[in-house]
PDB file of N, CA, C, O and CB in Angstrom:
ATOM      1  N   MET A   1    -158.943 -92.603 111.849  1.00  0.00           N
ATOM      2  CA  MET A   1    -157.861 -93.484 111.437  1.00  0.00           C
ATOM      3  C   MET A   1    -157.883 -93.658 109.923  1.00  0.00           C
ATOM      4  O   MET A   1    -158.937 -93.577 109.292  1.00  0.00           O
ATOM      5  CB  MET A   1    -157.969 -94.851 112.142  1.00  0.00           C
ATOM      6  N   THR A   2    -156.728 -93.894 109.360  1.00  0.00           N
ATOM      7  CA  THR A   2    -156.577 -94.051 107.911  1.00  0.00           C
ATOM      8  C   THR A   2    -156.958 -95.461 107.481  1.00  0.00           C
ATOM      9  O   THR A   2    -156.655 -96.435 108.170  1.00  0.00           O
ATOM     10  CB  THR A   2    -155.135 -93.737 107.478  1.00  0.00           C
ATOM     11  N   ILE A   3    -157.616 -95.556 106.350  1.00  0.00           N
ATOM     12  CA  ILE A   3    -157.992 -96.844 105.761  1.00  0.00           C
ATOM     13  C   ILE A   3    -156.919 -97.228 104.745  1.00  0.00           C
ATOM     14  O   ILE A   3    -156.377 -96.366 104.053  1.00  0.00           O
ATOM     15  CB  ILE A   3    -159.417 -96.777 105.086  1.00  0.00           C
ATOM     16  N   TYR A   4    -156.616 -98.520 104.658  1.00  0.00           N
ATOM     17  CA  TYR A   4    -155.579 -99.019 103.753  1.00  0.00           C
ATOM     18  C   TYR A   4    -156.174 -99.978 102.741  1.00  0.00           C
ATOM     19  O   TYR A   4    -157.097-100.731 103.049  1.00  0.00           O
ATOM     20  CB  TYR A   4    -154.457 -99.710 104.538  1.00  0.00           C
ATOM     21  N   LEU A   5    -155.631 -99.943 101.518  1.00  0.00           N
ATOM     22  CA  LEU A   5    -156.111-100.755 100.405  1.00  0.00           C
ATOM     23  C   LEU A   5    -155.028-101.716  99.944  1.00  0.00           C
ATOM     24  O   LEU A   5    -153.880-101.319  99.746  1.00  0.00           O
ATOM     25  CB  LEU A   5    -156.563 -99.865  99.241  1.00  0.00           C
ATOM     26  N   CYS A   6    -155.397-102.991  99.773  1.00  0.00           N
ATOM     27  CA  CYS A   6    -154.465-103.986  99.245  1.00  0.00           C
ATOM     28  C   CYS A   6    -154.305-103.756  97.748  1.00  0.00           C
ATOM     29  O   CYS A   6    -155.291-103.733  97.011  1.00  0.00           O
ATOM     30  CB  CYS A   6    -154.961-105.440  99.536  1.00  0.00           C
ATOM     31  N   ASN A   7    -153.067-103.584  97.299  1.00  0.00           N
ATOM     32  CA  ASN A   7    -152.792-103.359  95.878  1.00  0.00           C
ATOM     33  C   ASN A   7    -152.959-104.622  95.041  1.00  0.00           C
ATOM     34  O   ASN A   7    -152.992-104.548  93.812  1.00  0.00           O
ATOM     35  CB  ASN A   7    -151.390-102.821  95.704  1.00  0.00           C
ATOM     36  N   VAL A   8    -153.064-105.782  95.692  1.00  0.00           N
ATOM     37  CA  VAL A   8    -153.188-107.046  94.968  1.00  0.00           C
ATOM     38  C   VAL A   8    -154.657-107.378  94.679  1.00  0.00           C
ATOM     39  O   VAL A   8    -155.014-107.714  93.550  1.00  0.00           O
ATOM     40  CB  VAL A   8    -152.536-108.183  95.771  1.00  0.00           C
ATOM     41  N   CYS A   9    -155.517-107.278  95.727  1.00  0.00           N
ATOM     42  CA  CYS A   9    -156.905-107.730  95.552  1.00  0.00           C
ATOM     43  C   CYS A   9    -157.953-106.667  95.890  1.00  0.00           C
ATOM     44  O   CYS A   9    -159.152-106.932  95.808  1.00  0.00           O
ATOM     45  CB  CYS A   9    -157.147-108.941  96.406  1.00  0.00           C
ATOM     46  N   ASN A  10    -157.506-105.468  96.268  1.00  0.00           N
ATOM     47  CA  ASN A  10    -158.398-104.356  96.615  1.00  0.00           C
ATOM     48  C   ASN A  10    -159.162-104.543  97.918  1.00  0.00           C
ATOM     49  O   ASN A  10    -160.158-103.858  98.151  1.00  0.00           O
ATOM     50  CB  ASN A  10    -159.373-104.147  95.516  1.00  0.00           C
ATOM     51  N   GLN A  11    -158.714-105.455  98.767  1.00  0.00           N
ATOM     52  CA  GLN A  11    -159.282-105.607 100.113  1.00  0.00           C
ATOM     53  C   GLN A  11    -158.972-104.344 100.903  1.00  0.00           C
ATOM     54  O   GLN A  11    -157.886-103.780 100.770  1.00  0.00           O
ATOM     55  CB  GLN A  11    -158.712-106.882 100.842  1.00  0.00           C
ATOM     56  N   ILE A  12    -159.905-103.901 101.716  1.00  0.00           N
ATOM     57  CA  ILE A  12    -159.701-102.713 102.541  1.00  0.00           C
ATOM     58  C   ILE A  12    -159.452-103.144 103.981  1.00  0.00           C
ATOM     59  O   ILE A  12    -160.179-103.977 104.523  1.00  0.00           O
ATOM     60  CB  ILE A  12    -160.923-101.754 102.455  1.00  0.00           C
ATOM     61  N   TYR A  13    -158.410-102.565 104.604  1.00  0.00           N
ATOM     62  CA  TYR A  13    -158.228-102.722 106.033  1.00  0.00           C
ATOM     63  C   TYR A  13    -158.710-101.441 106.688  1.00  0.00           C
ATOM     64  O   TYR A  13    -158.133-100.371 106.493  1.00  0.00           O
ATOM     65  CB  TYR A  13    -156.737-103.032 106.398  1.00  0.00           C
ATOM     66  N   ASP A  14    -159.774-101.564 107.466  1.00  0.00           N
ATOM     67  CA  ASP A  14    -160.345-100.439 108.195  1.00  0.00           C
ATOM     68  C   ASP A  14    -160.025-100.635 109.676  1.00  0.00           C
ATOM     69  O   ASP A  14    -160.544-101.563 110.297  1.00  0.00           O
ATOM     70  CB  ASP A  14    -161.898-100.322 107.953  1.00  0.00           C
ATOM     71  N   PRO A  15    -159.182 -99.781 110.249  1.00  0.00           N
ATOM     72  CA  PRO A  15    -158.815 -99.935 111.658  1.00  0.00           C
ATOM     73  C   PRO A  15    -160.020 -99.951 112.598  1.00  0.00           C
ATOM     74  O   PRO A  15    -159.969-100.586 113.652  1.00  0.00           O
ATOM     75  CB  PRO A  15    -157.883 -98.823 112.061  1.00  0.00           C
ATOM     76  N   ALA A  16    -161.086 -99.272 112.237  1.00  0.00           N
ATOM     77  CA  ALA A  16    -162.274 -99.256 113.090  1.00  0.00           C
ATOM     78  C   ALA A  16    -162.882-100.651 113.214  1.00  0.00           C
ATOM     79  O   ALA A  16    -163.504-100.973 114.227  1.00  0.00           O
ATOM     80  CB  ALA A  16    -163.316 -98.276 112.535  1.00  0.00           C
ATOM     81  N   GLU A  17    -162.703-101.480 112.181  1.00  0.00           N
ATOM     82  CA  GLU A  17    -163.242-102.844 112.188  1.00  0.00           C
ATOM     83  C   GLU A  17    -162.212-103.873 112.609  1.00  0.00           C
ATOM     84  O   GLU A  17    -162.575-104.925 113.136  1.00  0.00           O
ATOM     85  CB  GLU A  17    -163.774-103.199 110.823  1.00  0.00           C
ATOM     86  N   GLY A  18    -160.931-103.594 112.389  1.00  0.00           N
ATOM     87  CA  GLY A  18    -159.878-104.561 112.674  1.00  0.00           C
ATOM     88  C   GLY A  18    -159.979-105.741 111.715  1.00  0.00           C
ATOM     89  O   GLY A  18    -160.501-105.608 110.609  1.00  0.00           O
ATOM     90  N   ASP A  19    -159.479-106.887 112.142  1.00  0.00           N
ATOM     91  CA  ASP A  19    -159.547-108.130 111.361  1.00  0.00           C
ATOM     92  C   ASP A  19    -159.837-109.265 112.341  1.00  0.00           C
ATOM     93  O   ASP A  19    -158.950-110.050 112.676  1.00  0.00           O
ATOM     94  CB  ASP A  19    -158.203-108.393 110.552  1.00  0.00           C
ATOM     95  N   PRO A  20    -161.093-109.343 112.797  1.00  0.00           N
ATOM     96  CA  PRO A  20    -161.442-110.310 113.840  1.00  0.00           C
ATOM     97  C   PRO A  20    -161.086-111.753 113.485  1.00  0.00           C
ATOM     98  O   PRO A  20    -160.734-112.530 114.373  1.00  0.00           O
ATOM     99  CB  PRO A  20    -162.911-110.223 114.130  1.00  0.00           C
ATOM    100  N   ASP A  21    -161.168-112.122 112.221  1.00  0.00           N
ATOM    101  CA  ASP A  21    -160.845-113.490 111.813  1.00  0.00           C
ATOM    102  C   ASP A  21    -159.367-113.814 112.043  1.00  0.00           C
ATOM    103  O   ASP A  21    -158.994-114.979 112.178  1.00  0.00           O
ATOM    104  CB  ASP A  21    -161.200-113.698 110.339  1.00  0.00           C
ATOM    105  N   SER A  22    -158.531-112.774 112.087  1.00  0.00           N
ATOM    106  CA  SER A  22    -157.099-112.958 112.326  1.00  0.00           C
ATOM    107  C   SER A  22    -156.697-112.571 113.751  1.00  0.00           C
ATOM    108  O   SER A  22    -155.512-112.521 114.081  1.00  0.00           O
ATOM    109  CB  SER A  22    -156.295-112.139 111.324  1.00  0.00           C
ATOM    110  N   GLY A  23    -157.703-112.297 114.590  1.00  0.00           N
ATOM    111  CA  GLY A  23    -157.418-111.937 115.971  1.00  0.00           C
ATOM    112  C   GLY A  23    -157.011-110.490 116.172  1.00  0.00           C
ATOM    113  O   GLY A  23    -156.436-110.145 117.204  1.00  0.00           O
ATOM    114  N   ILE A  24    -157.303-109.634 115.192  1.00  0.00           N
ATOM    115  CA  ILE A  24    -156.965-108.211 115.287  1.00  0.00           C
ATOM    116  C   ILE A  24    -158.203-107.453 115.772  1.00  0.00           C
ATOM    117  O   ILE A  24    -159.231-107.435 115.094  1.00  0.00           O
ATOM    118  CB  ILE A  24    -156.463-107.648 113.902  1.00  0.00           C
ATOM    119  N   ALA A  25    -158.101-106.844 116.918  1.00  0.00           N
ATOM    120  CA  ALA A  25    -159.236-106.167 117.542  1.00  0.00           C
ATOM    121  C   ALA A  25    -159.602-104.877 116.817  1.00  0.00           C
ATOM    122  O   ALA A  25    -158.733-104.215 116.249  1.00  0.00           O
ATOM    123  CB  ALA A  25    -158.927-105.866 118.997  1.00  0.00           C
ATOM    124  N   PRO A  26    -160.891-104.517 116.833  1.00  0.00           N
ATOM    125  CA  PRO A  26    -161.291-103.209 116.303  1.00  0.00           C
ATOM    126  C   PRO A  26    -160.507-102.102 117.009  1.00  0.00           C
ATOM    127  O   PRO A  26    -160.233-102.185 118.206  1.00  0.00           O
ATOM    128  CB  PRO A  26    -162.824-102.986 116.478  1.00  0.00           C
ATOM    129  N   GLY A  27    -160.155-101.078 116.257  1.00  0.00           N
ATOM    130  CA  GLY A  27    -159.389 -99.969 116.800  1.00  0.00           C
ATOM    131  C   GLY A  27    -157.888-100.129 116.639  1.00  0.00           C
ATOM    132  O   GLY A  27    -157.127 -99.259 117.061  1.00  0.00           O
ATOM    133  N   THR A  28    -157.441-101.248 116.023  1.00  0.00           N
ATOM    134  CA  THR A  28    -156.011-101.479 115.826  1.00  0.00           C
ATOM    135  C   THR A  28    -155.531-100.726 114.586  1.00  0.00           C
ATOM    136  O   THR A  28    -155.966-101.010 113.470  1.00  0.00           O
ATOM    137  CB  THR A  28    -155.711-102.995 115.693  1.00  0.00           C
ATOM    138  N   ALA A  29    -154.640 -99.774 114.791  1.00  0.00           N
ATOM    139  CA  ALA A  29    -154.081 -99.007 113.672  1.00  0.00           C
ATOM    140  C   ALA A  29    -153.249 -99.921 112.777  1.00  0.00           C
ATOM    141  O   ALA A  29    -152.664-100.895 113.251  1.00  0.00           O
ATOM    142  CB  ALA A  29    -153.218 -97.826 114.191  1.00  0.00           C
ATOM    143  N   PHE A  30    -153.198 -99.609 111.493  1.00  0.00           N
ATOM    144  CA  PHE A  30    -152.432-100.410 110.533  1.00  0.00           C
ATOM    145  C   PHE A  30    -150.983-100.557 110.981  1.00  0.00           C
ATOM    146  O   PHE A  30    -150.400-101.636 110.868  1.00  0.00           O
ATOM    147  CB  PHE A  30    -152.489 -99.775 109.134  1.00  0.00           C
ATOM    148  N   GLU A  31    -150.403 -99.473 111.488  1.00  0.00           N
ATOM    149  CA  GLU A  31    -149.011 -99.484 111.929  1.00  0.00           C
ATOM    150  C   GLU A  31    -148.786-100.464 113.082  1.00  0.00           C
ATOM    151  O   GLU A  31    -147.667-100.934 113.291  1.00  0.00           O
ATOM    152  CB  GLU A  31    -148.586 -98.083 112.349  1.00  0.00           C
ATOM    153  N   ASN A  32    -149.836-100.767 113.821  1.00  0.00           N
ATOM    154  CA  ASN A  32    -149.726-101.653 114.971  1.00  0.00           C
ATOM    155  C   ASN A  32    -150.041-103.113 114.659  1.00  0.00           C
ATOM    156  O   ASN A  32    -150.004-103.962 115.549  1.00  0.00           O
ATOM    157  CB  ASN A  32    -150.634-101.175 116.050  1.00  0.00           C
ATOM    158  N   LEU A  33    -150.350-103.404 113.403  1.00  0.00           N
ATOM    159  CA  LEU A  33    -150.562-104.802 113.020  1.00  0.00           C
ATOM    160  C   LEU A  33    -149.245-105.555 113.144  1.00  0.00           C
ATOM    161  O   LEU A  33    -148.184-104.972 112.922  1.00  0.00           O
ATOM    162  CB  LEU A  33    -151.126-104.909 111.568  1.00  0.00           C
ATOM    163  N   PRO A  34    -149.289-106.832 113.492  1.00  0.00           N
ATOM    164  CA  PRO A  34    -148.042-107.609 113.557  1.00  0.00           C
ATOM    165  C   PRO A  34    -147.329-107.606 112.201  1.00  0.00           C
ATOM    166  O   PRO A  34    -147.977-107.536 111.157  1.00  0.00           O
ATOM    167  CB  PRO A  34    -148.332-109.064 114.001  1.00  0.00           C
ATOM    168  N   ASP A  35    -146.009-107.680 112.221  1.00  0.00           N
ATOM    169  CA  ASP A  35    -145.237-107.667 110.977  1.00  0.00           C
ATOM    170  C   ASP A  35    -145.587-108.828 110.064  1.00  0.00           C
ATOM    171  O   ASP A  35    -145.427-108.733 108.847  1.00  0.00           O
ATOM    172  CB  ASP A  35    -143.760-107.697 111.284  1.00  0.00           C
ATOM    173  N   ASP A  36    -146.068-109.932 110.647  1.00  0.00           N
ATOM    174  CA  ASP A  36    -146.389-111.103 109.827  1.00  0.00           C
ATOM    175  C   ASP A  36    -147.864-111.161 109.413  1.00  0.00           C
ATOM    176  O   ASP A  36    -148.309-112.155 108.839  1.00  0.00           O
ATOM    177  CB  ASP A  36    -146.031-112.364 110.581  1.00  0.00           C
ATOM    178  N   TRP A  37    -148.624-110.090 109.705  1.00  0.00           N
ATOM    179  CA  TRP A  37    -150.023-110.033 109.288  1.00  0.00           C
ATOM    180  C   TRP A  37    -150.089-110.004 107.770  1.00  0.00           C
ATOM    181  O   TRP A  37    -149.267-109.360 107.119  1.00  0.00           O
ATOM    182  CB  TRP A  37    -150.738-108.795 109.894  1.00  0.00           C
ATOM    183  N   VAL A  38    -151.070-110.702 107.208  1.00  0.00           N
ATOM    184  CA  VAL A  38    -151.263-110.721 105.756  1.00  0.00           C
ATOM    185  C   VAL A  38    -152.716-110.426 105.430  1.00  0.00           C
ATOM    186  O   VAL A  38    -153.594-110.556 106.283  1.00  0.00           O
ATOM    187  CB  VAL A  38    -150.840-112.085 105.155  1.00  0.00           C
ATOM    188  N   CYS A  39    -152.958-110.032 104.201  1.00  0.00           N
ATOM    189  CA  CYS A  39    -154.306-109.752 103.719  1.00  0.00           C
ATOM    190  C   CYS A  39    -155.172-111.001 103.912  1.00  0.00           C
ATOM    191  O   CYS A  39    -154.781-112.093 103.498  1.00  0.00           O
ATOM    192  CB  CYS A  39    -154.284-109.311 102.219  1.00  0.00           C
ATOM    193  N   PRO A  40    -156.337-110.850 104.532  1.00  0.00           N
ATOM    194  CA  PRO A  40    -157.186-112.012 104.770  1.00  0.00           C
ATOM    195  C   PRO A  40    -157.776-112.605 103.490  1.00  0.00           C
ATOM    196  O   PRO A  40    -158.225-113.751 103.497  1.00  0.00           O
ATOM    197  CB  PRO A  40    -158.298-111.637 105.702  1.00  0.00           C
ATOM    198  N   ASP A  41    -157.781-111.851 102.405  1.00  0.00           N
ATOM    199  CA  ASP A  41    -158.347-112.365 101.150  1.00  0.00           C
ATOM    200  C   ASP A  41    -157.311-113.028 100.250  1.00  0.00           C
ATOM    201  O   ASP A  41    -157.572-114.084  99.675  1.00  0.00           O
ATOM    202  CB  ASP A  41    -159.013-111.243 100.395  1.00  0.00           C
ATOM    203  N   CYS A  42    -156.115-112.402 100.124  1.00  0.00           N
ATOM    204  CA  CYS A  42    -155.160-112.914  99.130  1.00  0.00           C
ATOM    205  C   CYS A  42    -153.803-113.300  99.707  1.00  0.00           C
ATOM    206  O   CYS A  42    -152.981-113.894  99.008  1.00  0.00           O
ATOM    207  CB  CYS A  42    -154.955-111.888  98.063  1.00  0.00           C
ATOM    208  N   GLY A  43    -153.558-112.970 100.978  1.00  0.00           N
ATOM    209  CA  GLY A  43    -152.284-113.335 101.596  1.00  0.00           C
ATOM    210  C   GLY A  43    -151.150-112.363 101.333  1.00  0.00           C
ATOM    211  O   GLY A  43    -149.999-112.654 101.658  1.00  0.00           O
ATOM    212  N   ALA A  44    -151.459-111.196 100.740  1.00  0.00           N
ATOM    213  CA  ALA A  44    -150.430-110.190 100.485  1.00  0.00           C
ATOM    214  C   ALA A  44    -149.898-109.645 101.811  1.00  0.00           C
ATOM    215  O   ALA A  44    -150.612-109.649 102.813  1.00  0.00           O
ATOM    216  CB  ALA A  44    -150.991-109.038  99.609  1.00  0.00           C
ATOM    217  N   THR A  45    -148.661-109.183 101.819  1.00  0.00           N
ATOM    218  CA  THR A  45    -148.051-108.643 103.032  1.00  0.00           C
ATOM    219  C   THR A  45    -148.471-107.197 103.275  1.00  0.00           C
ATOM    220  O   THR A  45    -149.108-106.574 102.426  1.00  0.00           O
ATOM    221  CB  THR A  45    -146.532-108.734 102.944  1.00  0.00           C
ATOM    222  N   LYS A  46    -148.112-106.677 104.433  1.00  0.00           N
ATOM    223  CA  LYS A  46    -148.424-105.286 104.756  1.00  0.00           C
ATOM    224  C   LYS A  46    -147.817-104.325 103.741  1.00  0.00           C
ATOM    225  O   LYS A  46    -148.376-103.258 103.490  1.00  0.00           O
ATOM    226  CB  LYS A  46    -147.926-104.944 106.155  1.00  0.00           C
ATOM    227  N   ASP A  47    -146.686-104.689 103.157  1.00  0.00           N
ATOM    228  CA  ASP A  47    -146.034-103.827 102.172  1.00  0.00           C
ATOM    229  C   ASP A  47    -146.878-103.647 100.913  1.00  0.00           C
ATOM    230  O   ASP A  47    -146.656-102.712 100.145  1.00  0.00           O
ATOM    231  CB  ASP A  47    -144.678-104.397 101.801  1.00  0.00           C
ATOM    232  N   ASP A  48    -147.842-104.536 100.700  1.00  0.00           N
ATOM    233  CA  ASP A  48    -148.700-104.459  99.521  1.00  0.00           C
ATOM    234  C   ASP A  48    -149.930-103.582  99.745  1.00  0.00           C
ATOM    235  O   ASP A  48    -150.787-103.481  98.867  1.00  0.00           O
ATOM    236  CB  ASP A  48    -149.135-105.847  99.114  1.00  0.00           C
ATOM    237  N   PHE A  49    -150.020-102.952 100.910  1.00  0.00           N
ATOM    238  CA  PHE A  49    -151.128-102.053 101.218  1.00  0.00           C
ATOM    239  C   PHE A  49    -150.668-100.604 101.117  1.00  0.00           C
ATOM    240  O   PHE A  49    -149.511-100.283 101.389  1.00  0.00           O
ATOM    241  CB  PHE A  49    -151.692-102.343 102.624  1.00  0.00           C
ATOM    242  N   GLU A  50    -151.598 -99.734 100.721  1.00  0.00           N
ATOM    243  CA  GLU A  50    -151.292 -98.296 100.705  1.00  0.00           C
ATOM    244  C   GLU A  50    -152.468 -97.530 101.275  1.00  0.00           C
ATOM    245  O   GLU A  50    -153.610 -97.990 101.250  1.00  0.00           O
ATOM    246  CB  GLU A  50    -150.967 -97.803  99.266  1.00  0.00           C
ATOM    247  N   GLU A  51    -152.161 -96.347 101.791  1.00  0.00           N
ATOM    248  CA  GLU A  51    -153.200 -95.481 102.354  1.00  0.00           C
ATOM    249  C   GLU A  51    -154.164 -95.076 101.270  1.00  0.00           C
ATOM    250  O   GLU A  51    -153.771 -94.796 100.137  1.00  0.00           O
ATOM    251  CB  GLU A  51    -152.588 -94.236 103.019  1.00  0.00           C
ATOM    252  N   MET A  52    -155.451 -95.047 101.634  1.00  0.00           N
ATOM    253  CA  MET A  52    -156.471 -94.557 100.699  1.00  0.00           C
ATOM    254  C   MET A  52    -156.705 -93.086 100.936  1.00  0.00           C
ATOM    255  O   MET A  52    -156.684 -92.615 102.073  1.00  0.00           O
ATOM    256  CB  MET A  52    -157.793 -95.343 100.846  1.00  0.00           C
ATOM    257  N   GLU A  53    -156.927 -92.371  99.868  1.00  0.00           N
ATOM    258  CA  GLU A  53    -157.258 -90.954  99.974  1.00  0.00           C
ATOM    259  C   GLU A  53    -158.714 -90.810 100.408  1.00  0.00           C
ATOM    260  O   GLU A  53    -159.580 -91.574  99.983  1.00  0.00           O
ATOM    261  CB  GLU A  53    -157.009 -90.220  98.625  1.00  0.00           C
ATOM    262  N   ASP A  54    -158.965 -89.834 101.247  1.00  0.00           N
ATOM    263  CA  ASP A  54    -160.357 -89.570 101.676  1.00  0.00           C
ATOM    264  C   ASP A  54    -161.112 -88.857 100.590  1.00  0.00           C
ATOM    265  O   ASP A  54    -162.292 -88.549 100.758  1.00  0.00           O
ATOM    266  CB  ASP A  54    -160.395 -88.736 102.970  1.00  0.00           C
TER     267      ASP A  54
END
């Protein structure tokens, strides 16, 4: 799965880990996050994230 980087605070969303503090289970692809999901560190929206190059 692709890892995503927040352009605001550099937080990484790793689908393998999910976002347990926000109720997002491990294995949840970025595309499957709820539309209202925000960065757990800075509150940025999904639009503020971009795919990281391997």
